[in-house]
PDB file of N, CA, C and O in Angstrom:
ATOM      1  N   MET A   1       3.697  36.024  -2.299  1.00  0.00           N
ATOM      2  CA  MET A   1       3.872  34.579  -2.215  1.00  0.00           C
ATOM      3  C   MET A   1       5.082  34.201  -3.069  1.00  0.00           C
ATOM      4  O   MET A   1       5.214  34.648  -4.208  1.00  0.00           O
ATOM      5  N   ASN A   2       5.944  33.389  -2.513  1.00  0.00           N
ATOM      6  CA  ASN A   2       7.154  33.042  -3.254  1.00  0.00           C
ATOM      7  C   ASN A   2       6.885  31.911  -4.247  1.00  0.00           C
ATOM      8  O   ASN A   2       5.904  31.178  -4.120  1.00  0.00           O
ATOM      9  N   PRO A   3       7.770  31.781  -5.238  1.00  0.00           N
ATOM     10  CA  PRO A   3       7.561  30.754  -6.273  1.00  0.00           C
ATOM     11  C   PRO A   3       7.467  29.334  -5.721  1.00  0.00           C
ATOM     12  O   PRO A   3       6.715  28.516  -6.251  1.00  0.00           O
ATOM     13  N   SER A   4       8.218  29.034  -4.667  1.00  0.00           N
ATOM     14  CA  SER A   4       8.159  27.668  -4.138  1.00  0.00           C
ATOM     15  C   SER A   4       6.787  27.361  -3.537  1.00  0.00           C
ATOM     16  O   SER A   4       6.321  26.224  -3.602  1.00  0.00           O
ATOM     17  N   THR A   5       6.138  28.379  -2.948  1.00  0.00           N
ATOM     18  CA  THR A   5       4.790  28.178  -2.412  1.00  0.00           C
ATOM     19  C   THR A   5       3.808  27.935  -3.545  1.00  0.00           C
ATOM     20  O   THR A   5       2.942  27.065  -3.442  1.00  0.00           O
ATOM     21  N   LEU A   6       3.936  28.696  -4.624  1.00  0.00           N
ATOM     22  CA  LEU A   6       3.055  28.492  -5.783  1.00  0.00           C
ATOM     23  C   LEU A   6       3.252  27.101  -6.383  1.00  0.00           C
ATOM     24  O   LEU A   6       2.288  26.444  -6.775  1.00  0.00           O
ATOM     25  N   GLU A   7       4.498  26.665  -6.450  1.00  0.00           N
ATOM     26  CA  GLU A   7       4.787  25.334  -6.974  1.00  0.00           C
ATOM     27  C   GLU A   7       4.208  24.260  -6.054  1.00  0.00           C
ATOM     28  O   GLU A   7       3.649  23.270  -6.524  1.00  0.00           O
ATOM     29  N   LEU A   8       4.344  24.459  -4.748  1.00  0.00           N
ATOM     30  CA  LEU A   8       3.775  23.523  -3.783  1.00  0.00           C
ATOM     31  C   LEU A   8       2.260  23.461  -3.929  1.00  0.00           C
ATOM     32  O   LEU A   8       1.681  22.375  -3.914  1.00  0.00           O
ATOM     33  N   GLN A   9       1.617  24.610  -4.068  1.00  0.00           N
ATOM     34  CA  GLN A   9       0.168  24.631  -4.240  1.00  0.00           C
ATOM     35  C   GLN A   9      -0.236  23.882  -5.503  1.00  0.00           C
ATOM     36  O   GLN A   9      -1.239  23.168  -5.504  1.00  0.00           O
ATOM     37  N   GLN A  10       0.526  24.036  -6.571  1.00  0.00           N
ATOM     38  CA  GLN A  10       0.237  23.317  -7.814  1.00  0.00           C
ATOM     39  C   GLN A  10       0.365  21.808  -7.588  1.00  0.00           C
ATOM     40  O   GLN A  10      -0.475  21.030  -8.040  1.00  0.00           O
ATOM     41  N   ASP A  11       1.429  21.407  -6.882  1.00  0.00           N
ATOM     42  CA  ASP A  11       1.625  19.984  -6.585  1.00  0.00           C
ATOM     43  C   ASP A  11       0.468  19.436  -5.744  1.00  0.00           C
ATOM     44  O   ASP A  11       0.019  18.309  -5.950  1.00  0.00           O
ATOM     45  N   ILE A  12       0.000  20.239  -4.805  1.00  0.00           N
ATOM     46  CA  ILE A  12      -1.119  19.814  -3.950  1.00  0.00           C
ATOM     47  C   ILE A  12      -2.395  19.677  -4.765  1.00  0.00           C
ATOM     48  O   ILE A  12      -3.166  18.741  -4.554  1.00  0.00           O
ATOM     49  N   LYS A  13      -2.626  20.586  -5.682  1.00  0.00           N
ATOM     50  CA  LYS A  13      -3.802  20.474  -6.549  1.00  0.00           C
ATOM     51  C   LYS A  13      -3.765  19.169  -7.337  1.00  0.00           C
ATOM     52  O   LYS A  13      -4.778  18.480  -7.456  1.00  0.00           O
ATOM     53  N   VAL A  14      -2.602  18.837  -7.869  1.00  0.00           N
ATOM     54  CA  VAL A  14      -2.450  17.591  -8.627  1.00  0.00           C
ATOM     55  C   VAL A  14      -2.674  16.393  -7.705  1.00  0.00           C
ATOM     56  O   VAL A  14      -3.319  15.419  -8.095  1.00  0.00           O
ATOM     57  N   MET A  15      -2.139  16.464  -6.475  1.00  0.00           N
ATOM     58  CA  MET A  15      -2.334  15.383  -5.504  1.00  0.00           C
ATOM     59  C   MET A  15      -3.824  15.190  -5.222  1.00  0.00           C
ATOM     60  O   MET A  15      -4.306  14.058  -5.187  1.00  0.00           O
ATOM     61  N   ILE A  16      -4.553  16.287  -5.022  1.00  0.00           N
ATOM     62  CA  ILE A  16      -5.996  16.214  -4.747  1.00  0.00           C
ATOM     63  C   ILE A  16      -6.725  15.563  -5.923  1.00  0.00           C
ATOM     64  O   ILE A  16      -7.545  14.665  -5.731  1.00  0.00           O
ATOM     65  N   ILE A  17      -6.428  16.012  -7.113  1.00  0.00           N
ATOM     66  CA  ILE A  17      -7.079  15.476  -8.312  1.00  0.00           C
ATOM     67  C   ILE A  17      -6.787  13.984  -8.461  1.00  0.00           C
ATOM     68  O   ILE A  17      -7.685  13.194  -8.754  1.00  0.00           O
ATOM     69  N   ASP A  18      -5.521  13.604  -8.257  1.00  0.00           N
ATOM     70  CA  ASP A  18      -5.152  12.191  -8.374  1.00  0.00           C
ATOM     71  C   ASP A  18      -5.778  11.345  -7.281  1.00  0.00           C
ATOM     72  O   ASP A  18      -6.334  10.282  -7.560  1.00  0.00           O
ATOM     73  N   ALA A  19      -5.692  11.809  -6.030  1.00  0.00           N
ATOM     74  CA  ALA A  19      -6.197  11.025  -4.897  1.00  0.00           C
ATOM     75  C   ALA A  19      -7.702  10.818  -4.974  1.00  0.00           C
ATOM     76  O   ALA A  19      -8.215   9.767  -4.589  1.00  0.00           O
ATOM     77  N   LEU A  20      -8.410  11.835  -5.476  1.00  0.00           N
ATOM     78  CA  LEU A  20      -9.872  11.764  -5.509  1.00  0.00           C
ATOM     79  C   LEU A  20     -10.423  11.419  -6.882  1.00  0.00           C
ATOM     80  O   LEU A  20     -11.636  11.353  -7.080  1.00  0.00           O
ATOM     81  N   MET A  21      -9.511  11.199  -7.831  1.00  0.00           N
ATOM     82  CA  MET A  21      -9.883  10.862  -9.210  1.00  0.00           C
ATOM     83  C   MET A  21     -10.880  11.875  -9.792  1.00  0.00           C
ATOM     84  O   MET A  21     -11.877  11.506 -10.413  1.00  0.00           O
ATOM     85  N   LEU A  22     -10.586  13.144  -9.575  1.00  0.00           N
ATOM     86  CA  LEU A  22     -11.442  14.206 -10.087  1.00  0.00           C
ATOM     87  C   LEU A  22     -11.180  14.407 -11.568  1.00  0.00           C
ATOM     88  O   LEU A  22     -10.064  14.196 -12.041  1.00  0.00           O
ATOM     89  N   LYS A  23     -12.185  14.804 -12.281  1.00  0.00           N
ATOM     90  CA  LYS A  23     -12.080  15.047 -13.721  1.00  0.00           C
ATOM     91  C   LYS A  23     -12.016  16.552 -13.982  1.00  0.00           C
ATOM     92  O   LYS A  23     -12.806  17.092 -14.756  1.00  0.00           O
ATOM     93  N   ILE A  24     -11.067  17.221 -13.326  1.00  0.00           N
ATOM     94  CA  ILE A  24     -10.890  18.655 -13.505  1.00  0.00           C
ATOM     95  C   ILE A  24      -9.410  18.955 -13.654  1.00  0.00           C
ATOM     96  O   ILE A  24      -8.562  18.118 -13.344  1.00  0.00           O
ATOM     97  N   ALA A  25      -9.109  20.147 -14.128  1.00  0.00           N
ATOM     98  CA  ALA A  25      -7.727  20.600 -14.258  1.00  0.00           C
ATOM     99  C   ALA A  25      -7.302  21.294 -12.965  1.00  0.00           C
ATOM    100  O   ALA A  25      -8.143  21.858 -12.265  1.00  0.00           O
ATOM    101  N   PRO A  26      -6.018  21.262 -12.640  1.00  0.00           N
ATOM    102  CA  PRO A  26      -5.550  21.954 -11.439  1.00  0.00           C
ATOM    103  C   PRO A  26      -5.956  23.431 -11.407  1.00  0.00           C
ATOM    104  O   PRO A  26      -6.217  23.980 -10.337  1.00  0.00           O
ATOM    105  N   SER A  27      -6.007  24.058 -12.554  1.00  0.00           N
ATOM    106  CA  SER A  27      -6.368  25.481 -12.615  1.00  0.00           C
ATOM    107  C   SER A  27      -7.810  25.739 -12.176  1.00  0.00           C
ATOM    108  O   SER A  27      -8.176  26.881 -11.898  1.00  0.00           O
ATOM    109  N   GLU A  28      -8.627  24.691 -12.112  1.00  0.00           N
ATOM    110  CA  GLU A  28     -10.017  24.838 -11.700  1.00  0.00           C
ATOM    111  C   GLU A  28     -10.191  24.833 -10.176  1.00  0.00           C
ATOM    112  O   GLU A  28     -11.305  24.974  -9.672  1.00  0.00           O
ATOM    113  N   ILE A  29      -9.087  24.671  -9.455  1.00  0.00           N
ATOM    114  CA  ILE A  29      -9.137  24.691  -7.990  1.00  0.00           C
ATOM    115  C   ILE A  29      -8.379  25.923  -7.513  1.00  0.00           C
ATOM    116  O   ILE A  29      -7.151  25.887  -7.437  1.00  0.00           O
ATOM    117  N   PRO A  30      -9.071  27.010  -7.190  1.00  0.00           N
ATOM    118  CA  PRO A  30      -8.377  28.187  -6.665  1.00  0.00           C
ATOM    119  C   PRO A  30      -7.727  27.852  -5.317  1.00  0.00           C
ATOM    120  O   PRO A  30      -8.313  27.145  -4.498  1.00  0.00           O
ATOM    121  N   ALA A  31      -6.525  28.359  -5.099  1.00  0.00           N
ATOM    122  CA  ALA A  31      -5.766  28.029  -3.888  1.00  0.00           C
ATOM    123  C   ALA A  31      -6.506  28.414  -2.610  1.00  0.00           C
ATOM    124  O   ALA A  31      -6.410  27.715  -1.602  1.00  0.00           O
ATOM    125  N   SER A  32      -7.234  29.510  -2.647  1.00  0.00           N
ATOM    126  CA  SER A  32      -7.890  29.979  -1.421  1.00  0.00           C
ATOM    127  C   SER A  32      -9.348  29.533  -1.303  1.00  0.00           C
ATOM    128  O   SER A  32      -9.988  29.794  -0.284  1.00  0.00           O
ATOM    129  N   ALA A  33      -9.878  28.872  -2.316  1.00  0.00           N
ATOM    130  CA  ALA A  33     -11.276  28.434  -2.286  1.00  0.00           C
ATOM    131  C   ALA A  33     -11.443  27.260  -1.319  1.00  0.00           C
ATOM    132  O   ALA A  33     -10.552  26.421  -1.181  1.00  0.00           O
ATOM    133  N   LEU A  34     -12.585  27.217  -0.663  1.00  0.00           N
ATOM    134  CA  LEU A  34     -12.890  26.105   0.229  1.00  0.00           C
ATOM    135  C   LEU A  34     -12.999  24.818  -0.572  1.00  0.00           C
ATOM    136  O   LEU A  34     -13.635  24.784  -1.626  1.00  0.00           O
ATOM    137  N   LEU A  35     -12.379  23.763  -0.068  1.00  0.00           N
ATOM    138  CA  LEU A  35     -12.439  22.479  -0.759  1.00  0.00           C
ATOM    139  C   LEU A  35     -13.755  21.761  -0.515  1.00  0.00           C
ATOM    140  O   LEU A  35     -14.204  20.971  -1.345  1.00  0.00           O
ATOM    141  N   PHE A  36     -14.376  22.041   0.638  1.00  0.00           N
ATOM    142  CA  PHE A  36     -15.639  21.395   0.990  1.00  0.00           C
ATOM    143  C   PHE A  36     -16.782  22.358   0.705  1.00  0.00           C
ATOM    144  O   PHE A  36     -16.638  23.572   0.849  1.00  0.00           O
ATOM    145  N   GLY A  37     -17.902  21.810   0.304  1.00  0.00           N
ATOM    146  CA  GLY A  37     -19.067  22.640   0.045  1.00  0.00           C
ATOM    147  C   GLY A  37     -19.242  22.941  -1.426  1.00  0.00           C
ATOM    148  O   GLY A  37     -18.420  22.541  -2.249  1.00  0.00           O
ATOM    149  N   PRO A  38     -20.304  23.642  -1.758  1.00  0.00           N
ATOM    150  CA  PRO A  38     -20.669  23.869  -3.149  1.00  0.00           C
ATOM    151  C   PRO A  38     -19.721  24.795  -3.911  1.00  0.00           C
ATOM    152  O   PRO A  38     -19.688  24.748  -5.141  1.00  0.00           O
ATOM    153  N   GLU A  39     -18.944  25.639  -3.213  1.00  0.00           N
ATOM    154  CA  GLU A  39     -18.042  26.564  -3.904  1.00  0.00           C
ATOM    155  C   GLU A  39     -16.812  25.862  -4.450  1.00  0.00           C
ATOM    156  O   GLU A  39     -16.223  26.314  -5.431  1.00  0.00           O
ATOM    157  N   GLY A  40     -16.421  24.763  -3.824  1.00  0.00           N
ATOM    158  CA  GLY A  40     -15.209  24.053  -4.214  1.00  0.00           C
ATOM    159  C   GLY A  40     -15.512  22.873  -5.108  1.00  0.00           C
ATOM    160  O   GLY A  40     -16.573  22.799  -5.727  1.00  0.00           O
ATOM    161  N   PRO A  41     -14.562  21.944  -5.172  1.00  0.00           N
ATOM    162  CA  PRO A  41     -14.749  20.767  -6.028  1.00  0.00           C
ATOM    163  C   PRO A  41     -15.702  19.725  -5.448  1.00  0.00           C
ATOM    164  O   PRO A  41     -15.816  18.628  -5.995  1.00  0.00           O
ATOM    165  N   GLY A  42     -16.391  20.050  -4.347  1.00  0.00           N
ATOM    166  CA  GLY A  42     -17.404  19.149  -3.801  1.00  0.00           C
ATOM    167  C   GLY A  42     -16.852  17.977  -3.033  1.00  0.00           C
ATOM    168  O   GLY A  42     -17.374  16.867  -3.133  1.00  0.00           O
ATOM    169  N   ILE A  43     -15.804  18.204  -2.268  1.00  0.00           N
ATOM    170  CA  ILE A  43     -15.192  17.148  -1.480  1.00  0.00           C
ATOM    171  C   ILE A  43     -16.078  16.828  -0.275  1.00  0.00           C
ATOM    172  O   ILE A  43     -16.629  17.728   0.359  1.00  0.00           O
ATOM    173  N   ASP A  44     -16.208  15.533   0.031  1.00  0.00           N
ATOM    174  CA  ASP A  44     -17.012  15.117   1.184  1.00  0.00           C
ATOM    175  C   ASP A  44     -16.124  14.443   2.233  1.00  0.00           C
ATOM    176  O   ASP A  44     -14.900  14.426   2.097  1.00  0.00           O
ATOM    177  N   SER A  45     -16.740  13.892   3.273  1.00  0.00           N
ATOM    178  CA  SER A  45     -15.973  13.324   4.385  1.00  0.00           C
ATOM    179  C   SER A  45     -15.151  12.100   3.973  1.00  0.00           C
ATOM    180  O   SER A  45     -14.062  11.886   4.506  1.00  0.00           O
ATOM    181  N   ILE A  46     -15.641  11.316   3.058  1.00  0.00           N
ATOM    182  CA  ILE A  46     -14.869  10.162   2.561  1.00  0.00           C
ATOM    183  C   ILE A  46     -13.644  10.667   1.806  1.00  0.00           C
ATOM    184  O   ILE A  46     -12.550  10.122   1.952  1.00  0.00           O
ATOM    185  N   ASP A  47     -13.831  11.705   1.003  1.00  0.00           N
ATOM    186  CA  ASP A  47     -12.711  12.308   0.283  1.00  0.00           C
ATOM    187  C   ASP A  47     -11.678  12.862   1.263  1.00  0.00           C
ATOM    188  O   ASP A  47     -10.476  12.786   1.012  1.00  0.00           O
ATOM    189  N   ALA A  48     -12.145  13.414   2.369  1.00  0.00           N
ATOM    190  CA  ALA A  48     -11.235  13.962   3.375  1.00  0.00           C
ATOM    191  C   ALA A  48     -10.309  12.869   3.904  1.00  0.00           C
ATOM    192  O   ALA A  48      -9.118  13.105   4.102  1.00  0.00           O
ATOM    193  N   LEU A  49     -10.849  11.691   4.129  1.00  0.00           N
ATOM    194  CA  LEU A  49     -10.018  10.577   4.593  1.00  0.00           C
ATOM    195  C   LEU A  49      -8.959  10.217   3.551  1.00  0.00           C
ATOM    196  O   LEU A  49      -7.809   9.937   3.888  1.00  0.00           O
ATOM    197  N   GLN A  50      -9.359  10.229   2.302  1.00  0.00           N
ATOM    198  CA  GLN A  50      -8.409   9.937   1.227  1.00  0.00           C
ATOM    199  C   GLN A  50      -7.318  11.011   1.166  1.00  0.00           C
ATOM    200  O   GLN A  50      -6.155  10.702   0.903  1.00  0.00           O
ATOM    201  N   LEU A  51      -7.688  12.255   1.405  1.00  0.00           N
ATOM    202  CA  LEU A  51      -6.696  13.333   1.399  1.00  0.00           C
ATOM    203  C   LEU A  51      -5.730  13.212   2.567  1.00  0.00           C
ATOM    204  O   LEU A  51      -4.537  13.476   2.415  1.00  0.00           O
ATOM    205  N   VAL A  52      -6.230  12.818   3.720  1.00  0.00           N
ATOM    206  CA  VAL A  52      -5.359  12.616   4.880  1.00  0.00           C
ATOM    207  C   VAL A  52      -4.309  11.549   4.553  1.00  0.00           C
ATOM    208  O   VAL A  52      -3.130  11.714   4.868  1.00  0.00           O
ATOM    209  N   VAL A  53      -4.742  10.463   3.925  1.00  0.00           N
ATOM    210  CA  VAL A  53      -3.818   9.395   3.537  1.00  0.00           C
ATOM    211  C   VAL A  53      -2.834   9.920   2.485  1.00  0.00           C
ATOM    212  O   VAL A  53      -1.638   9.639   2.569  1.00  0.00           O
ATOM    213  N   ALA A  54      -3.317  10.668   1.509  1.00  0.00           N
ATOM    214  CA  ALA A  54      -2.447  11.211   0.462  1.00  0.00           C
ATOM    215  C   ALA A  54      -1.406  12.170   1.046  1.00  0.00           C
ATOM    216  O   ALA A  54      -0.258  12.186   0.602  1.00  0.00           O
ATOM    217  N   LEU A  55      -1.803  12.962   2.035  1.00  0.00           N
ATOM    218  CA  LEU A  55      -0.848  13.873   2.677  1.00  0.00           C
ATOM    219  C   LEU A  55       0.239  13.089   3.412  1.00  0.00           C
ATOM    220  O   LEU A  55       1.405  13.482   3.405  1.00  0.00           O
ATOM    221  N   GLU A  56      -0.141  11.998   4.034  1.00  0.00           N
ATOM    222  CA  GLU A  56       0.859  11.189   4.726  1.00  0.00           C
ATOM    223  C   GLU A  56       1.819  10.541   3.729  1.00  0.00           C
ATOM    224  O   GLU A  56       3.031  10.525   3.948  1.00  0.00           O
ATOM    225  N   ILE A  57       1.279  10.016   2.649  1.00  0.00           N
ATOM    226  CA  ILE A  57       2.108   9.353   1.638  1.00  0.00           C
ATOM    227  C   ILE A  57       3.028  10.356   0.934  1.00  0.00           C
ATOM    228  O   ILE A  57       4.222  10.103   0.772  1.00  0.00           O
ATOM    229  N   ASN A  58       2.467  11.487   0.519  1.00  0.00           N
ATOM    230  CA  ASN A  58       3.224  12.437  -0.293  1.00  0.00           C
ATOM    231  C   ASN A  58       4.118  13.382   0.498  1.00  0.00           C
ATOM    232  O   ASN A  58       5.169  13.795   0.009  1.00  0.00           O
ATOM    233  N   TYR A  59       3.710  13.726   1.713  1.00  0.00           N
ATOM    234  CA  TYR A  59       4.436  14.752   2.465  1.00  0.00           C
ATOM    235  C   TYR A  59       4.832  14.316   3.873  1.00  0.00           C
ATOM    236  O   TYR A  59       5.478  15.081   4.589  1.00  0.00           O
ATOM    237  N   GLY A  60       4.464  13.121   4.282  1.00  0.00           N
ATOM    238  CA  GLY A  60       4.829  12.629   5.600  1.00  0.00           C
ATOM    239  C   GLY A  60       4.059  13.261   6.747  1.00  0.00           C
ATOM    240  O   GLY A  60       4.472  13.167   7.903  1.00  0.00           O
ATOM    241  N   ILE A  61       2.946  13.903   6.435  1.00  0.00           N
ATOM    242  CA  ILE A  61       2.135  14.565   7.455  1.00  0.00           C
ATOM    243  C   ILE A  61       1.094  13.583   7.981  1.00  0.00           C
ATOM    244  O   ILE A  61       0.311  13.019   7.217  1.00  0.00           O
ATOM    245  N   ARG A  62       1.099  13.388   9.299  1.00  0.00           N
ATOM    246  CA  ARG A  62       0.082  12.528   9.926  1.00  0.00           C
ATOM    247  C   ARG A  62      -0.914  13.435  10.638  1.00  0.00           C
ATOM    248  O   ARG A  62      -0.550  14.214  11.519  1.00  0.00           O
ATOM    249  N   ILE A  63      -2.165  13.318  10.244  1.00  0.00           N
ATOM    250  CA  ILE A  63      -3.232  14.096  10.873  1.00  0.00           C
ATOM    251  C   ILE A  63      -4.168  13.112  11.551  1.00  0.00           C
ATOM    252  O   ILE A  63      -4.853  12.331  10.891  1.00  0.00           O
ATOM    253  N   GLN A  64      -4.188  13.158  12.873  1.00  0.00           N
ATOM    254  CA  GLN A  64      -5.019  12.211  13.613  1.00  0.00           C
ATOM    255  C   GLN A  64      -6.140  12.909  14.366  1.00  0.00           C
ATOM    256  O   GLN A  64      -7.011  12.244  14.927  1.00  0.00           O
ATOM    257  N   ASP A  65      -6.135  14.220  14.389  1.00  0.00           N
ATOM    258  CA  ASP A  65      -7.146  14.987  15.108  1.00  0.00           C
ATOM    259  C   ASP A  65      -8.127  15.582  14.101  1.00  0.00           C
ATOM    260  O   ASP A  65      -7.720  16.243  13.145  1.00  0.00           O
ATOM    261  N   GLU A  66      -9.414  15.347  14.319  1.00  0.00           N
ATOM    262  CA  GLU A  66     -10.437  15.818  13.384  1.00  0.00           C
ATOM    263  C   GLU A  66     -10.456  17.339  13.272  1.00  0.00           C
ATOM    264  O   GLU A  66     -10.654  17.876  12.183  1.00  0.00           O
ATOM    265  N   GLY A  67     -10.253  18.032  14.382  1.00  0.00           N
ATOM    266  CA  GLY A  67     -10.239  19.493  14.366  1.00  0.00           C
ATOM    267  C   GLY A  67      -9.101  20.046  13.532  1.00  0.00           C
ATOM    268  O   GLY A  67      -9.281  21.003  12.779  1.00  0.00           O
ATOM    269  N   ILE A  68      -7.926  19.441  13.667  1.00  0.00           N
ATOM    270  CA  ILE A  68      -6.778  19.865  12.863  1.00  0.00           C
ATOM    271  C   ILE A  68      -7.028  19.543  11.396  1.00  0.00           C
ATOM    272  O   ILE A  68      -6.687  20.335  10.517  1.00  0.00           O
ATOM    273  N   ALA A  69      -7.621  18.386  11.129  1.00  0.00           N
ATOM    274  CA  ALA A  69      -7.922  18.006   9.746  1.00  0.00           C
ATOM    275  C   ALA A  69      -8.847  19.022   9.093  1.00  0.00           C
ATOM    276  O   ALA A  69      -8.666  19.363   7.924  1.00  0.00           O
ATOM    277  N   ARG A  70      -9.833  19.509   9.834  1.00  0.00           N
ATOM    278  CA  ARG A  70     -10.766  20.501   9.270  1.00  0.00           C
ATOM    279  C   ARG A  70     -10.035  21.776   8.860  1.00  0.00           C
ATOM    280  O   ARG A  70     -10.329  22.363   7.819  1.00  0.00           O
ATOM    281  N   VAL A  71      -9.088  22.194   9.680  1.00  0.00           N
ATOM    282  CA  VAL A  71      -8.326  23.414   9.380  1.00  0.00           C
ATOM    283  C   VAL A  71      -7.373  23.172   8.214  1.00  0.00           C
ATOM    284  O   VAL A  71      -7.342  23.949   7.260  1.00  0.00           O
ATOM    285  N   VAL A  72      -6.601  22.101   8.295  1.00  0.00           N
ATOM    286  CA  VAL A  72      -5.596  21.813   7.269  1.00  0.00           C
ATOM    287  C   VAL A  72      -6.248  21.586   5.910  1.00  0.00           C
ATOM    288  O   VAL A  72      -5.758  22.093   4.901  1.00  0.00           O
ATOM    289  N   LEU A  73      -7.342  20.835   5.868  1.00  0.00           N
ATOM    290  CA  LEU A  73      -7.975  20.482   4.596  1.00  0.00           C
ATOM    291  C   LEU A  73      -8.956  21.541   4.096  1.00  0.00           C
ATOM    292  O   LEU A  73      -9.725  21.281   3.171  1.00  0.00           O
ATOM    293  N   GLY A  74      -8.937  22.705   4.684  1.00  0.00           N
ATOM    294  CA  GLY A  74      -9.871  23.762   4.288  1.00  0.00           C
ATOM    295  C   GLY A  74      -9.700  24.234   2.866  1.00  0.00           C
ATOM    296  O   GLY A  74     -10.685  24.468   2.165  1.00  0.00           O
ATOM    297  N   SER A  75      -8.455  24.380   2.427  1.00  0.00           N
ATOM    298  CA  SER A  75      -8.169  24.889   1.081  1.00  0.00           C
ATOM    299  C   SER A  75      -6.791  24.402   0.661  1.00  0.00           C
ATOM    300  O   SER A  75      -6.038  23.855   1.467  1.00  0.00           O
ATOM    301  N   VAL A  76      -6.479  24.607  -0.593  1.00  0.00           N
ATOM    302  CA  VAL A  76      -5.137  24.273  -1.075  1.00  0.00           C
ATOM    303  C   VAL A  76      -4.102  25.102  -0.314  1.00  0.00           C
ATOM    304  O   VAL A  76      -3.042  24.595   0.052  1.00  0.00           O
ATOM    305  N   ALA A  77      -4.415  26.376  -0.079  1.00  0.00           N
ATOM    306  CA  ALA A  77      -3.488  27.252   0.641  1.00  0.00           C
ATOM    307  C   ALA A  77      -3.235  26.754   2.059  1.00  0.00           C
ATOM    308  O   ALA A  77      -2.100  26.803   2.532  1.00  0.00           O
ATOM    309  N   SER A  78      -4.274  26.273   2.749  1.00  0.00           N
ATOM    310  CA  SER A  78      -4.081  25.785   4.114  1.00  0.00           C
ATOM    311  C   SER A  78      -3.312  24.466   4.135  1.00  0.00           C
ATOM    312  O   SER A  78      -2.560  24.203   5.073  1.00  0.00           O
ATOM    313  N   ILE A  79      -3.492  23.645   3.120  1.00  0.00           N
ATOM    314  CA  ILE A  79      -2.706  22.409   3.018  1.00  0.00           C
ATOM    315  C   ILE A  79      -1.236  22.773   2.779  1.00  0.00           C
ATOM    316  O   ILE A  79      -0.343  22.201   3.405  1.00  0.00           O
ATOM    317  N   ALA A  80      -0.988  23.722   1.875  1.00  0.00           N
ATOM    318  CA  ALA A  80       0.386  24.149   1.590  1.00  0.00           C
ATOM    319  C   ALA A  80       1.050  24.711   2.844  1.00  0.00           C
ATOM    320  O   ALA A  80       2.223  24.438   3.101  1.00  0.00           O
ATOM    321  N   GLN A  81       0.318  25.483   3.613  1.00  0.00           N
ATOM    322  CA  GLN A  81       0.856  26.036   4.855  1.00  0.00           C
ATOM    323  C   GLN A  81       1.233  24.908   5.822  1.00  0.00           C
ATOM    324  O   GLN A  81       2.286  24.959   6.456  1.00  0.00           O
ATOM    325  N   ALA A  82       0.379  23.904   5.931  1.00  0.00           N
ATOM    326  CA  ALA A  82       0.659  22.766   6.813  1.00  0.00           C
ATOM    327  C   ALA A  82       1.901  22.013   6.342  1.00  0.00           C
ATOM    328  O   ALA A  82       2.722  21.595   7.159  1.00  0.00           O
ATOM    329  N   VAL A  83       2.041  21.839   5.029  1.00  0.00           N
ATOM    330  CA  VAL A  83       3.223  21.152   4.493  1.00  0.00           C
ATOM    331  C   VAL A  83       4.476  21.962   4.815  1.00  0.00           C
ATOM    332  O   VAL A  83       5.487  21.400   5.239  1.00  0.00           O
ATOM    333  N   GLU A  84       4.416  23.275   4.618  1.00  0.00           N
ATOM    334  CA  GLU A  84       5.566  24.123   4.910  1.00  0.00           C
ATOM    335  C   GLU A  84       5.912  24.088   6.394  1.00  0.00           C
ATOM    336  O   GLU A  84       7.091  24.052   6.747  1.00  0.00           O
ATOM    337  N   GLU A  85       4.912  24.098   7.266  1.00  0.00           N
ATOM    338  CA  GLU A  85       5.154  24.015   8.707  1.00  0.00           C
ATOM    339  C   GLU A  85       5.774  22.666   9.067  1.00  0.00           C
ATOM    340  O   GLU A  85       6.696  22.595   9.880  1.00  0.00           O
ATOM    341  N   HIS A  86       5.269  21.614   8.464  1.00  0.00           N
ATOM    342  CA  HIS A  86       5.812  20.272   8.710  1.00  0.00           C
ATOM    343  C   HIS A  86       7.274  20.204   8.273  1.00  0.00           C
ATOM    344  O   HIS A  86       8.116  19.662   8.989  1.00  0.00           O
ATOM    345  N   ARG A  87       7.571  20.751   7.106  1.00  0.00           N
ATOM    346  CA  ARG A  87       8.945  20.755   6.602  1.00  0.00           C
ATOM    347  C   ARG A  87       9.874  21.566   7.499  1.00  0.00           C
ATOM    348  O   ARG A  87      11.064  21.269   7.604  1.00  0.00           O
ATOM    349  N   ALA A  88       9.323  22.590   8.142  1.00  0.00           N
ATOM    350  CA  ALA A  88      10.118  23.428   9.042  1.00  0.00           C
ATOM    351  C   ALA A  88      10.249  22.804  10.430  1.00  0.00           C
ATOM    352  O   ALA A  88      10.921  23.354  11.303  1.00  0.00           O
ATOM    353  N   GLY A  89       9.606  21.654  10.629  1.00  0.00           N
ATOM    354  CA  GLY A  89       9.708  20.952  11.904  1.00  0.00           C
ATOM    355  C   GLY A  89       8.706  21.407  12.947  1.00  0.00           C
ATOM    356  O   GLY A  89       8.801  21.022  14.112  1.00  0.00           O
ATOM    357  N   ARG A  90       7.742  22.229  12.535  1.00  0.00           N
ATOM    358  CA  ARG A  90       6.717  22.677  13.488  1.00  0.00           C
ATOM    359  C   ARG A  90       5.572  21.672  13.503  1.00  0.00           C
ATOM    360  O   ARG A  90       5.216  21.086  12.481  1.00  0.00           O
ATOM    361  N   LYS A  91       5.014  21.495  14.676  1.00  0.00           N
ATOM    362  CA  LYS A  91       3.902  20.571  14.856  1.00  0.00           C
ATOM    363  C   LYS A  91       2.589  21.233  14.431  1.00  0.00           C
ATOM    364  O   LYS A  91       2.370  22.414  14.700  1.00  0.00           O
ATOM    365  N   LEU A  92       1.733  20.480  13.778  1.00  0.00           N
ATOM    366  CA  LEU A  92       0.427  20.988  13.384  1.00  0.00           C
ATOM    367  C   LEU A  92      -0.475  21.043  14.606  1.00  0.00           C
ATOM    368  O   LEU A  92      -0.628  20.051  15.319  1.00  0.00           O
ATOM    369  N   ASP A  93      -1.072  22.206  14.845  1.00  0.00           N
ATOM    370  CA  ASP A  93      -2.048  22.305  15.929  1.00  0.00           C
ATOM    371  C   ASP A  93      -2.989  23.443  15.703  1.00  0.00           C
ATOM    372  O   ASP A  93      -3.881  23.678  16.518  1.00  0.00           O
TER     373      ASP A  93
END
């Protein structure tokens, strides 16, 4: 993994913490850990909506399909991949 990807993942962790007002440190969110469910920070469907809005504000990514949202919001790593694809001009699907 290149340094820019690691930096992006760190930025995404901070975005998640800020958007959801979590009381944890970025280091407490492993990049590959599931964001939803008991293993992760306990994000629910309302939080998912907030993350979709945060992704649009911070990275210009519009997610309007629930299936794509489930894949993209799966982990910090999957969000970073979506951001990188968006920056490269590829459509999320």
